[in-house]
Each structure stands twice: as structure tokens, then as C-alpha cells.
C-alpha positions as CSV (number, residue, x, y, z in Angstrom):
1,M,117.0,117.8,89.0
2,R,115.4,119.2,86.2
3,R,115.3,118.4,82.4
4,D,116.4,121.1,80.3
5,R,114.0,122.7,78.1
6,S,111.6,121.9,80.6
7,R,110.2,123.5,83.6
8,F,108.9,120.3,85.7
9,P,111.6,118.8,87.5
10,L,112.5,115.2,86.7
11,F,112.3,112.4,89.8
12,V,115.5,110.3,89.3
13,Q,116.9,107.2,91.7
14,R,118.9,104.7,91.0
15,I,117.9,101.3,90.6
16,P,119.6,99.3,93.5
17,A,122.3,96.6,91.8
18,D,120.8,93.4,93.8
19,V,117.6,93.8,93.1
20,R,118.3,95.2,89.1
21,C,117.7,92.0,87.6
22,K,114.8,91.5,89.1
23,A,113.3,94.9,88.2
24,V,113.7,94.3,84.8
25,G,110.8,94.9,82.8
26,F,108.9,95.1,86.1
27,E,106.0,97.6,85.3
28,L,105.8,100.3,88.4
29,A,103.0,102.1,89.3
30,I,104.9,104.9,91.2
31,P,102.0,107.6,92.7
32,L,102.3,110.4,91.4
33,G,100.0,113.2,92.9
34,D,96.4,112.2,92.4
35,A,97.7,109.7,89.6
36,F,100.0,107.3,88.2
37,V,103.2,107.2,86.6
38,F,104.3,104.0,84.6
39,V,107.8,102.7,84.6
40,S,109.2,100.0,83.6
41,P,113.3,99.8,83.8
42,S,114.6,98.4,80.9
43,E,118.3,95.9,80.8
44,G,120.0,99.1,80.9
45,A,118.0,101.7,82.9
46,Q,120.7,102.3,85.7
47,A,117.2,105.0,87.2
48,V,113.6,105.7,87.5
49,R,113.3,109.0,86.1
50,F,110.2,110.7,85.7
51,S,108.6,113.9,85.4
52,L,107.1,115.2,89.0
53,R,104.9,117.1,86.8
54,T,104.5,120.3,88.8
55,T,106.5,123.5,89.6
56,E,105.2,123.9,93.1
57,P,108.1,123.5,95.7
58,S,105.9,122.2,98.3
59,E,104.0,120.0,95.9
60,V,107.6,118.7,94.2
61,K,108.9,117.6,98.1
62,T,105.3,115.7,98.8
63,R,105.5,113.9,95.3
64,Q,109.7,112.8,95.6
65,A,108.5,111.7,99.1
66,L,105.8,109.6,97.8
67,A,108.1,108.3,95.0
68,A,111.1,107.8,97.6
69,A,108.7,105.6,99.8
70,Y,107.1,103.3,96.9
71,L,109.9,102.8,95.7
72,E,111.9,101.5,98.5
73,T,109.1,99.3,99.6
74,V,108.9,97.5,95.8
75,W,113.4,96.9,96.6
76,A,112.6,95.8,99.5
77,A,109.5,93.7,98.5
78,L,111.8,92.2,95.5
79,R,114.6,91.5,97.5
80,T,112.7,88.9,99.7
81,D,110.3,87.7,96.8
82,S,107.2,88.6,98.6
83,P,104.6,90.6,97.0
84,V,103.7,94.8,97.7
85,R,101.1,95.8,99.0
86,L,98.3,97.8,97.5
87,T,96.4,100.5,98.4
88,H,93.2,100.4,98.5
89,R,93.1,103.0,94.7
90,Q,95.7,100.5,93.5
91,A,93.8,97.5,94.0
92,T,90.7,99.0,92.2
93,A,92.8,100.0,89.5
94,L,94.3,96.5,89.1
95,A,90.5,94.8,89.3
96,G,89.4,97.5,86.6
97,E,92.3,96.5,84.8
98,L,91.6,92.5,84.9
99,Y,88.1,93.0,84.3
100,R,88.4,95.1,81.1
101,V,90.7,92.7,79.6
102,W,88.1,89.7,80.6
103,A,85.3,91.3,79.8
104,T,86.8,92.1,76.1
105,S,88.8,88.6,75.5
106,E,86.8,85.9,73.5
107,S,87.9,82.9,76.6
108,R,84.8,85.0,78.3
109,A,82.2,82.9,75.6
110,R,84.3,80.0,76.6
111,S,84.6,80.2,80.6
112,R,80.5,80.8,80.6
113,H,79.3,78.2,78.4
114,G,82.2,75.6,78.6
115,P,81.8,71.7,78.1
116,H,80.7,71.6,82.0
117,A,78.2,74.3,82.5
118,R,76.4,71.6,79.4
119,S,76.9,68.8,81.2
120,W,75.7,70.6,83.8
121,L,72.2,71.7,82.6
122,G,71.8,68.5,80.5
123,A,72.1,67.1,84.4
124,R,69.7,70.0,85.7
125,H,67.4,69.0,82.4
126,G,67.1,65.5,83.4
127,E,66.2,66.4,87.1
128,L,63.3,68.8,85.8
129,R,61.8,66.2,83.5
130,R,61.6,63.5,86.2
131,A,60.1,65.4,88.4
132,R,57.3,66.9,85.7
133,S,56.6,63.3,84.7
134,S,56.4,62.2,88.5
135,L,53.8,64.7,89.3
136,G,51.8,64.7,85.8
137,S,51.7,60.6,87.2
138,R,50.3,61.8,90.9
139,N,48.4,64.8,90.3
140,G,46.5,64.3,86.8
141,D,47.7,67.5,84.5
142,V,50.1,69.3,86.8
143,G,52.9,68.7,84.4
144,E,50.8,69.9,81.5
145,G,52.0,73.4,82.4
146,W,55.8,72.7,82.1
147,R,55.9,72.0,78.5
């Protein structure tokens, strides 16, 4: 299918009625060549639509087949409530996105220096202090360098 005033073909696949309510708001990362197209079906959406971004007939067929195969795995997973298998590339992209969110959030400081970290550090400091005092009392001036 081709849109008006566009030279690129359009991928269109109906959303099955039995999974439509589960697919609403679910962000789909559909493989498209070397990149991904992100589509989030709305409540009124009857189909998934996006541009294939190429005019070469062989590449169009390849991209249509990859997108259709991906969407079939998504529909099957939504029917069985099981997770979708990710490729290594998809897992790496997801891990990078999670890291960027973690690195820019304010909770990062709290996770590194939370209340448990202080109690653990305080306990370790007390152990070191006791070890230093016992070494100093046994060996004379060994504990002096620890101050």
C-alpha cells in the first residue's frame, strides 16, 4: 500500500480483535532494516501502520516479512501472556535505555548512599578502629599510621 504524495510503501496489518485491548498503549519496537519503528496503538486503532522507508521492491518485501513476523510473535505473546523473545540487539538497546534513565534520575544518589550504606560503613569503620587499637596496643606504634 502506498500513501498519497509519498513514494514509500506503507506497511499495514490489522490488530487481531482478541488482543486489541491488550495492545492499546503497548509500545512496539518493530524492526525496519537496521533500525526500529516505534508504534503505540491507540484505543481506536484498527491496524498497525508505518512507512517502510524504501522504494526497492526486494527491500520492501524483506521489511514487510520481518515486520509481519515480529507482529505475529507479539500477538502470540499477548494471547498467552508470555514475554516476547528479544534479539541481542533489542536487549542491548533496552539495557541502554534503562541505564540512561537510571543515570539521569535523582534516585541514583539515594541508591548509592542510602540509609543502609551508612550503617554498613559505620560498622566497617568501627571494626577498623578496633583493629587499629588492638594492633597499636600489641605492637607499639603500628596503629599510629592509621590515624
